[in-house]
N, C-alpha and C positions, 0 to 999 in steps of 0.2 A: 504493501500498499503506499509506504514512504517514497518507494522508486516511481511508482505512479504520480504521486503529488508532486516529488520535484521535476517529473516531467512537464507536468503543468506549469510550474513556477518557471522553468526554464525556458519555455516557450512565451509565456508570459512577458516575463523580464528583457526577453530579447525583441520583442515588438518594436520595430521603429517609431517614433514619435512623428506623427503627423499633425500639421495644424488643421484645426476643424474647430467648429462652434461647440459652446458647450452643449455637455451631455448629460441628459435627465437619466438618472439612474435608476430611481423608484418610478415602476409604472403608475402608483396611483399615491392618494395622500398618507402619508405615514402617520400612524396611529398608536398610542400606548398600548403595549403588550400587558399582558396578566400581571407582570412585575413593573409595571409603570414605566418601562424603557422604551425608547424610541430606538428603532433598529433601522439604518439606512438599507441594508441589504436582507432579503429574507434569508432565515437558515439554509444552509446547503447550498446557497447561490456560490458560482464559483468566483474568484477573485477577477479584478478589472484593472489594468493598467492606467496608472494616472500620467496623462501624457500634458500636453500644452494645454489643452482645453480642460475645463472646470467641471467636476462631477456635481451635479446639482439635484436637490430634492426638497420637497416641501414637507412640512410636519404639522400637525396640531399639537403644540406644547403646552401643558399644565403650568400652572405656577410651581415655582420651586428652584432648588439648586440642582445642578446637574453636572456629572464628572462627564466629559466629552472623551471618550475612548475609540483610538484607531487601531484596528487590526490589520496588519500589513505584513508583505514580505519584501525582502530588498537583499541582494547578493553582493553589494557594494556600498560605497557610502551612499544614503539615501538622499534625494534632494531636500531642501526645505519646504515644508508644505504650510498651507495657510487655510484656516476655514473662516469664511467670511460669513457673516449673519446679518440678514436684510435690515435689521434696525442701524446697521452701521458699526457693530462691533465685530472682532476678529480675535484668533487664537493662532499662533503661528509657533512653529518648531521644527527642528532638523532632529529627525529621529535615528535611531542607533542602526548599524545594518544588522542583518540578521542572516548567520550561516546557514548553507543548505543542509537538508537533511542528512545524516550519514557523516558529518563532518564531528571531529572531536568537539563534543560540548557544544553541538549545534541545534538548530530548531528550524522547523520548515516556514515557520511564522511566529509571531509574537503580537503584543498588545502593548501600546503606550497612551498616557493621558494626555491630552492637550491641556488639560486644565480644567476648572470649573465654569460654569456659565449659569447665570439667575435670570429668573422671567419674573416678573412681579405678577403678571396676570394671565389668562388663559390667552392664546393668541395664534395665528396660522404664521408660521416662520419658513423663510426660504434659506437652505444653507448652499453653500458652494464650497466645495473643497477643490482646492488648486495647488500648483506650485508657486511657490513666491518668483521664481526667476523662470520663466517658460523655456528659455533656450539651454538651461541645463540640461545635459544627457542623461545623468545618472537614473537609472529604472527604480520604480517602486510600484506593489501592485496593492491595491486596495481590496479586503476582503470585507470590512464591515467598518461603519463608524456608529457609535453608539452612544447615545444621551441616556445615562445611568443616574437615576435620582438619589442625593444625597440624603441618607435619613430613613430609608426603608422604601417600602413597593410604592409609597406615595410621597412626592417631593415635599421637603419640608417647605413650610410656610415662609414667606419672605416678609419682613418686619422693618425695611427700608433703613439700613444702618444710618446713625446718625454723621454729619459731615465733620464734624468738629468734637475734639476733645472738650468736656466739661473745664471751665477753667477754676472751677472750685476744687478739683480734686487735690487732697492734700499730698503735699510733696516734703520729703526731708533728705539730707545727705547721711550719708554713714561717714564718721569722722575716721574710721579706720582707713580707708580707701579711697574717700573723696566720692564715692559713687553716690549718684542721685537716684532716689527711689520714689515711686508713685504708690499711691493706696487703692486697693482693691477691696470695695466694701463688702461686708458679710453678705449673704443670701444665696439665691438658687440659681443655677444655670445648667443649661442644656450640655450635657459631654458626649462626645463621639457621634457617631452618626455615618460615618466614611463607611462602614460594613453594612450599613441597612438598619437592623433592630437592635445596635448595640447603643443608640442613641437614648439616652437616660438622664434624669435629673439629679444633680449633686447639690447639697448643701455646704457651703465653705464659711468659716469665720472670715474676718476681715484679716487681711495681711499686706505686707508692703513688698514690692518686688523691684528690683534694679529696672532702671529705665532703659537701659543700654547693656548689651553684654559686656563682661570683664574684657578690660583691654590688654594690649601687650605692655603698657606703662603701667598698667595697675598690677599685673601679675609679676612683672619684674621687681617693683616694690616689695611685694609678698616675698618673692624668692631670696633679695637682698636682706630682707629684715629675718628671716629664717634660715640662712645659709644654705638655700637649697639652690641646685643647679637649674638654670634654665632649661627646658627642652630643645631637643634638635628642632631648629629652624624649618618653615615650609620653605618650598623653593623660591619664592619671592623674599625669603629674609624675614626679620622682625621688622614690623613698622608701626610706631607706639600707638597712634590711634585707630589701629584695624584689631578686631577681635582675637583675644588669644585663642591659639589651636593649639594642637599636639599635645592636649591635657587629656589625662586618664580620670575616670570617675572619682578615683581615691586623691588625683590630685586637686579635684575640682571640691572634694569635701574639704581637704587641708586648707584650702584658701577660705573657705565660707567659715570655716570654724576660727583661723587666724582673724578674718575681717567682722567677726562676731556676728556672722548671720548663717545661713543655711542654704541649701539647695533646695528650688521648691519642688512641692511634690508635683506629679503629672497632672492632677486635677487643678492645682493652683496656676501653673502654667498655662493650661488651655485657657482658664476662665480669664486670666490676664490677657491673653492672646485675642479671645472674641467675644468678651462681654456676655451679655445675657439676650441678645437679639437672634443668635443662631447663625451669626455668619460664618464661614467658612475661609476667611483671609481677615487678617488686620483690618485692612480698609473697606471690606464689603465682601461679595461673593463672585467676583469677575477677577480670574488672574490676570496681571498687567505686570508684564516684563519692564517696563519702565520703573515699577515701584521697588524693585528688590533685586540683590544680586542672585544670579542665577545661570544655569549653564545655558539657557536661551539667550543671556546679556551680560556680559561679565563687563560692560561699561568701561571697557579700557584697561580695567585691572587684569592681574595676572592670576589671581584667585579670590581672595577675601576683599571686601572693599572697607572703607573706613567706616566706623559704628556712627550711625546717625545720618549717612550720607543720603538716604532716600526719606525725605521728610512725609511724604505720603504714609510710608511702611510705619503706622503708628495704629495703635489698638485703642478701643473705647475708654481704656483709662491711661492712656499715655505712654505705655510702654512700647517701644521703638526696636525695629529689627526683630518682629516676632516671626518672619518668615523670609526663608533664604538667608544668603551670607554664611551662616553657619548653623549646624544642630545643636541644641542645645541639653547639656545633660539635667536630668531632674534625678530626685534622691529616689523614685519608685523602682521596686522590682516590675518587670512587665506581669501582667495578670489579667486573667478574665475581668469584662465587663458584668453586672456593672460594678463600677469602683467603689471600693470601701478602705478608708484609710486605717481601720483596725483590724484587717486581716493578716497583718505581716508584713505587708508589701512594702511599708515604709519604714523598716527596720534597717537601719544602715549602720547598724554595730555588728552584725552578724554575717557572715558569708556562707551561702548555701551554695552547694557543687550544682554547676551547670545552671545558677541563677542569670538572668538577665536583666539589666537595668535600662530604664528608658531615655531616650533625647529625642528632643521635638523641633519642629521649625523649619525642616529644609536646609540643606547646604549650597555652597555655590558651585558644586559639583555633585549631582545626583540625578538620577542614577539610572534605572531603566523604567521609571515611572514617574512621571510630571506631576502626578497628584500629591508626590512628596512636599508641595508646596501649599497645599490645602494643610490648615494646622491641626486638623483631627488625624494625621496620621502620626503613628505609633513607632517609631524608630527604637530600635531596640537590640542589644548585642550584650555578648558576655564581659563584664568589665574587665576581667582576667581569665587567660586562656593559655593551654599548650601550645608551644610553637617552637620545633626544632631541640626537643627535649628541655626546653624551659618555660616556666609559667611567665608569661608578659601582660602587661596591661594594655589594655586598646587605648591607643592613642592615633589619631588621625588629624589630617589638615584641614579638614571640614568641621570638627567637632570642637566646641567651647563650652562655656556656659553662662548663667548670670545667676544673681543669688536672692534670697529672699528673706524676710525676716515675720516674725508673728507680732502680734499688736502689743508691742511691750516699751 
């Protein structure tokens, strides 16, 4: 079966590109299926090469937030693709190449997310999937484009995220490291939703959270004060106003203890990032590469960007850089939803074999799924693991942290 599929892929990928008018690929109006999803192509439909012409279809879209997922195959570096929406918005990305079936570690086709799109009310929408540069010769075969509702089989209700951060939010400065902190008041918020039925209500008492991730300058001060060596620098070197990276979960705990604070819990981090109106990004519900540092647009930097470089990347409580730039360590062990702080996942004093700790927010380079930049995604990995016969702590050039404090 793999050989047969590969033969089909090879033929489709080798088809010459011809100038042609836009092609309507859905024969009729696309309607939500039983799972609330809008599928561009019917199940079992063969793929179609994306040439210079756009693929066009119309759909009846119900109110809510959707993750736009593309299923495709490409045996070489694929072209940059763009999804235009009839209301003037668009999502754009260059996908990863997919190795042919039978190759080592290969797969015949894969899926990636273009990001979230929100629709405040039911409407008839026209979508156009096209190449960013029609003259680019690299081939890509599209097998489906799916709008998958975020929050379950029915899209979550839009509550029109507020445009401005309220000025009356309390702020204070941590004297140990000079970090500005913003206040997140007590109350309920909706946690989760990316996987569908995992959306649930969580009550948190009020807490402080750093407005910005911990910087290289702040971490250097910590190292000098505690006689610790700085970690190995990233490829672009240490830049004082960039977020600190190449720090393990244990390094982050040590910094927080030195600064008289702590790491935020996974629930605290998510509430600080999204507020209480159910948004999936700090600024709202539509992904915008102009508002964060991501692999879609590095904005001229080699890796991370300076903290606070994107003024619109701000949450309802005034926390900045909660999407993109770096993943951010949280105190929590990864655990099933619903979230419960009293089930042992917030124990930071003991290590359980094969435990994983969470990090949130999406980094400047990540990874095979663009939904990482939705603040609901739960990154997690072993804080320490065996490598070449040694136990090592996980450190990466796209993982850093920010701190939090209880109301005291």
